[in-house]
Backbone as CSV, one residue per row, in Angstrom:
resi,resn,N_x,N_y,N_z,CA_x,CA_y,CA_z,C_x,C_y,C_z
1,MET,-43.845,-6.198,-10.351,-43.053,-5.081,-10.842,-42.904,-4.010,-9.766
2,ILE,-44.025,-3.590,-9.168,-43.976,-2.556,-8.133,-43.277,-3.089,-6.893
3,ARG,-43.501,-4.367,-6.595,-42.817,-4.974,-5.451,-41.300,-4.939,-5.628
4,GLY,-40.830,-5.216,-6.836,-39.394,-5.203,-7.133,-38.795,-3.817,-6.971
5,VAL,-39.528,-2.792,-7.422,-39.047,-1.420,-7.290,-38.998,-1.024,-5.816
6,GLY,-40.039,-1.393,-5.053,-40.064,-1.090,-3.623,-38.929,-1.776,-2.887
7,LEU,-38.683,-3.035,-3.245,-37.593,-3.782,-2.622,-36.250,-3.134,-2.943
8,ALA,-36.081,-2.718,-4.188,-34.825,-2.081,-4.586,-34.618,-0.772,-3.823
9,LEU,-35.670,-0.001,-3.638,-35.548,1.251,-2.884,-35.202,0.996,-1.421
10,CYS,-35.807,-0.036,-0.835,-35.480,-0.384,0.560,-34.020,-0.786,0.696
11,VAL,-33.537,-1.598,-0.247,-32.141,-2.044,-0.208,-31.206,-0.846,-0.326
12,LEU,-31.507,0.067,-1.229,-30.671,1.258,-1.390,-30.694,2.134,-0.145
13,ALA,-31.855,2.266,0.472,-31.960,3.083,1.686,-31.158,2.463,2.821
14,LEU,-31.229,1.141,2.964,-30.484,0.469,4.025,-28.984,0.491,3.759
15,ALA,-28.615,0.453,2.502,-27.185,0.488,2.166,-26.578,1.828,2.545
16,GLY,-27.369,2.877,2.551,-26.869,4.196,2.912,-26.755,4.408,4.405
17,CYS,-27.329,3.514,5.205,-27.276,3.656,6.657,-25.896,3.267,7.169
18,GLY,-25.556,3.774,8.318,-24.277,3.401,8.928,-23.353,4.587,9.005
19,GLU,-22.163,4.310,9.477,-21.183,5.363,9.681,-20.617,5.806,8.342
20,SER,-20.416,7.088,8.200,-19.840,7.603,6.963,-18.347,7.277,6.935
21,HIS,-17.801,7.223,5.747,-16.385,6.903,5.556,-15.531,8.082,6.004
22,LYS,-14.558,7.822,6.808,-13.621,8.855,7.265,-12.273,8.598,6.603
23,ALA,-11.659,9.627,6.122,-10.346,9.495,5.506,-9.289,9.243,6.577
24,ALA,-8.241,8.520,6.206,-7.154,8.252,7.136,-6.296,9.508,7.288
25,LYS,-5.867,9.776,8.511,-4.994,10.906,8.786,-3.578,10.387,8.948
26,CYS,-2.667,10.934,8.188,-1.264,10.534,8.288,-0.433,11.714,8.732
27,SER,0.662,11.402,9.398,1.599,12.464,9.742,2.269,12.934,8.446
28,PRO,2.809,14.136,8.423,3.478,14.621,7.208,4.646,13.729,6.779
29,LYS,5.366,13.162,7.749,6.490,12.283,7.408,6.005,11.037,6.670
30,VAL,4.924,10.443,7.166,4.397,9.228,6.541,3.831,9.561,5.165
31,THR,3.166,10.694,5.042,2.618,11.093,3.750,3.732,11.277,2.725
32,ARG,4.818,11.938,3.117,5.959,12.115,2.202,6.578,10.767,1.846
33,ALA,6.650,9.868,2.818,7.221,8.542,2.559,6.377,7.777,1.546
34,LEU,5.066,7.842,1.696,4.186,7.130,0.762,4.252,7.724,-0.643
35,VAL,4.379,9.037,-0.730,4.523,9.677,-2.042,5.827,9.225,-2.694
36,ARG,6.883,9.170,-1.902,8.180,8.738,-2.444,8.121,7.285,-2.915
37,LEU,7.480,6.423,-2.136,7.369,5.020,-2.538,6.495,4.860,-3.774
38,ASP,5.437,5.653,-3.867,4.613,5.623,-5.083,5.434,6.043,-6.299
39,ARG,6.305,7.021,-6.111,7.185,7.460,-7.194,8.160,6.343,-7.579
40,ASP,8.670,5.617,-6.584,9.571,4.500,-6.864,8.857,3.397,-7.648
41,VAL,7.618,3.101,-7.265,6.845,2.075,-7.980,6.589,2.525,-9.418
42,ALA,6.290,3.800,-9.603,6.082,4.323,-10.956,7.367,4.222,-11.781
43,ALA,8.514,4.420,-11.142,9.795,4.282,-11.844,10.028,2.832,-12.264
44,ILE,9.648,1.890,-11.413,9.772,0.469,-11.784,8.869,0.176,-12.979
45,ARG,7.652,0.675,-12.910,6.686,0.429,-13.986,7.145,1.068,-15.300
46,GLY,7.776,2.237,-15.217,8.181,2.954,-16.420,9.555,2.591,-16.954
47,ALA,10.304,1.775,-16.236,11.650,1.408,-16.685,11.570,0.578,-17.963
48,THR,12.429,0.911,-18.922,12.363,0.233,-20.221,13.456,-0.809,-20.413
49,THR,14.594,-0.638,-19.779,15.684,-1.603,-19.937,15.838,-2.430,-18.664
50,SER,16.546,-3.507,-18.771,16.785,-4.375,-17.620,17.580,-3.641,-16.541
51,ALA,18.562,-2.863,-16.973,19.372,-2.111,-16.011,18.522,-1.069,-15.285
52,ALA,17.611,-0.440,-15.988,16.746,0.563,-15.368,15.796,-0.088,-14.364
53,VAL,15.297,-1.277,-14.692,14.426,-2.004,-13.764,15.205,-2.371,-12.509
54,ASN,16.420,-2.866,-12.680,17.264,-3.220,-11.529,17.535,-2.004,-10.649
55,HIS,17.884,-0.888,-11.272,18.178,0.326,-10.519,16.939,0.826,-9.767
56,ALA,15.796,0.833,-10.425,14.558,1.297,-9.789,14.153,0.381,-8.636
57,THR,14.345,-0.927,-8.808,14.021,-1.875,-7.746,14.954,-1.690,-6.552
58,ASP,16.241,-1.480,-6.820,17.194,-1.224,-5.735,16.819,0.028,-4.954
59,ARG,16.456,1.087,-5.668,16.069,2.327,-5.001,14.800,2.115,-4.177
60,PHE,13.840,1.364,-4.715,12.617,1.077,-3.970,12.935,0.297,-2.695
61,LEU,13.762,-0.752,-2.799,14.097,-1.557,-1.621,14.804,-0.717,-0.557
62,HIS,15.676,0.179,-0.985,16.344,1.056,-0.023,15.321,1.952,0.672
63,ASP,14.454,2.566,-0.121,13.470,3.497,0.438,12.449,2.793,1.330
64,VAL,11.992,1.626,0.922,10.928,0.960,1.681,11.400,0.565,3.081
65,PHE,12.711,0.349,3.244,13.209,-0.035,4.570,13.818,1.111,5.361
66,THR,13.938,2.291,4.766,14.489,3.412,5.520,13.448,4.486,5.824
67,LEU,12.331,4.473,5.128,11.300,5.491,5.363,10.423,5.106,6.550
68,PRO,9.834,6.084,7.239,9.079,5.820,8.476,7.643,5.340,8.221
69,ILE,7.507,4.069,7.836,6.181,3.480,7.657,6.120,2.200,8.479
70,ASP,4.915,1.753,8.802,4.781,0.522,9.580,4.947,-0.696,8.671
71,ASN,5.073,-1.860,9.276,5.364,-3.070,8.516,4.218,-3.522,7.613
72,LEU,2.987,-3.293,8.005,1.868,-3.664,7.131,1.867,-2.807,5.867
73,THR,2.134,-1.534,6.016,2.222,-0.650,4.855,3.425,-1.022,4.003
74,ARG,4.525,-1.330,4.665,5.737,-1.764,3.954,5.437,-3.008,3.111
75,ASN,4.741,-3.965,3.683,4.398,-5.183,2.965,3.489,-4.881,1.774
76,ARG,2.523,-3.967,1.965,1.609,-3.617,0.880,2.331,-2.886,-0.247
77,MET,3.299,-2.041,0.099,4.068,-1.346,-0.931,4.937,-2.331,-1.722
78,ILE,5.416,-3.370,-1.060,6.154,-4.412,-1.775,5.218,-5.130,-2.742
79,ASP,3.953,-5.325,-2.360,2.965,-5.887,-3.285,2.854,-5.040,-4.550
80,HIS,2.762,-3.722,-4.364,2.631,-2.825,-5.515,3.868,-2.878,-6.412
81,ALA,5.040,-2.924,-5.806,6.277,-2.996,-6.588,6.369,-4.317,-7.348
82,ALA,5.976,-5.416,-6.702,6.009,-6.725,-7.373,5.038,-6.736,-8.552
83,ALA,3.889,-6.120,-8.388,2.926,-6.042,-9.489,3.473,-5.194,-10.631
84,ALA,4.252,-4.167,-10.310,4.833,-3.310,-11.344,5.888,-4.054,-12.157
85,LEU,6.531,-5.047,-11.554,7.553,-5.817,-12.274,6.931,-6.743,-13.322
86,THR,5.880,-7.421,-12.967,5.144,-8.359,-13.829,6.022,-9.133,-14.812
87,GLY,6.923,-9.934,-14.280,7.698,-10.854,-15.093,8.850,-10.245,-15.865
88,ARG,9.215,-9.014,-15.599,10.304,-8.380,-16.347,11.668,-8.668,-15.744
89,CYS,11.717,-9.003,-14.457,13.001,-9.262,-13.805,12.772,-10.256,-12.670
90,ALA,13.120,-11.506,-12.918,12.877,-12.559,-11.924,13.693,-12.321,-10.653
91,GLN,14.934,-11.882,-10.786,15.768,-11.637,-9.606,15.237,-10.463,-8.783
92,CYS,14.708,-9.453,-9.462,14.126,-8.310,-8.736,12.901,-8.769,-7.950
93,PHE,12.084,-9.600,-8.567,10.897,-10.123,-7.889,11.297,-10.940,-6.668
94,GLN,12.323,-11.792,-6.824,12.791,-12.598,-5.697,13.350,-11.724,-4.578
95,ALA,14.026,-10.630,-4.938,14.546,-9.711,-3.918,13.402,-9.071,-3.147
96,LEU,12.341,-8.686,-3.850,11.182,-8.104,-3.174,10.544,-9.115,-2.229
97,GLU,10.349,-10.331,-2.707,9.724,-11.375,-1.882,10.575,-11.726,-0.671
98,ALA,11.887,-11.759,-0.850,12.788,-12.114,0.252,12.824,-11.046,1.335
99,ASN,12.498,-9.821,0.973,12.587,-8.719,1.934,11.256,-8.342,2.560
100,ARG,10.253,-9.186,2.421,8.963,-8.905,3.067,9.119,-9.012,4.588
101,PRO,8.489,-8.122,5.342,8.609,-8.154,6.809,7.580,-9.079,7.468
102,ILE,7.442,-10.290,6.958,6.407,-11.214,7.432,6.627,-11.592,8.900
103,VAL,7.835,-11.930,9.270,8.113,-12.355,10.641,7.875,-11.203,11.614
104,THR,8.298,-10.011,11.255,8.097,-8.873,12.160,6.626,-8.496,12.265
105,ILE,5.870,-8.721,11.210,4.427,-8.480,11.287,3.795,-9.509,12.224
106,ARG,4.186,-10.754,12.083,3.602,-11.848,12.862,3.865,-11.686,14.359
107,PHE,5.085,-11.275,14.714,5.454,-11.195,16.122,5.454,-9.772,16.664
108,GLY,4.985,-8.819,15.886,4.812,-7.453,16.363,6.085,-6.691,16.624
109,LYS,7.143,-7.024,15.915,8.409,-6.308,16.101,8.622,-5.399,14.904
110,GLY,9.548,-4.488,15.010,9.884,-3.634,13.873,9.466,-2.204,14.097
111,ALA,8.976,-1.574,13.037,8.637,-0.142,13.075,7.534,0.125,14.086
112,PRO,7.607,1.243,14.791,6.587,1.560,15.786,5.231,1.802,15.141
113,SER,4.177,1.567,15.902,2.834,1.730,15.365,2.484,3.189,15.138
114,THR,3.286,4.116,15.659,3.005,5.533,15.447,3.245,5.929,13.992
115,ALA,3.941,5.103,13.244,4.187,5.414,11.836,2.979,5.076,10.970
116,ARG,2.001,4.421,11.536,0.812,4.046,10.766,-0.149,5.225,10.710
117,CYS,-0.874,5.326,9.631,-1.878,6.371,9.489,-3.030,6.039,10.429
118,GLU,-3.467,7.023,11.184,-4.576,6.828,12.114,-5.878,7.245,11.445
119,ARG,-6.937,6.516,11.733,-8.242,6.886,11.202,-8.736,8.128,11.915
120,ALA,-9.370,8.997,11.169,-9.894,10.236,11.760,-10.975,9.909,12.766
121,GLN,-10.938,10.591,13.891,-11.947,10.380,14.931,-13.214,11.135,14.566
122,SER,-14.357,10.485,14.723,-15.607,11.177,14.429,-15.966,12.095,15.593
123,SER,-16.516,13.251,15.277,-16.846,14.219,16.333,-18.184,13.952,16.930
C-alpha cells in the first residue's frame, strides 16, 4: 500500500518535470483569419436547411483559400468544416475533400511559412 502511494507520487513528480507549455504567437492577420474561419465552421454547424449549408460551405471555401494561413492550418480547418457537416450534404463534403492542399503540403509549395503561428521563445 505505502509502496503504491510512493510510486504514484514519484510518477506525478516526474510528469511535472520538463519544459512548460508555451502558447503559440500569431500575427494579428492570422489571428483574425482563424477567428473568421471558426465563425464559418460555426455557420456550417448551425445551418438548418440544405441551402444554408451550401451557402455556409461556399463561404468557408472562399475564406479558407483567400485568408493568410499556411497550408497545414488550411488543411486542419477543412477537417473542422467536414466534421461540422457530418452527413448533411454529400456534395459539400466532396467539395471540401477535393480542395485539400495535400500536394502543396507534400512538396512545400503554396502559402509562405510566415503565415504560420510561431511558438513563443522561452527567455
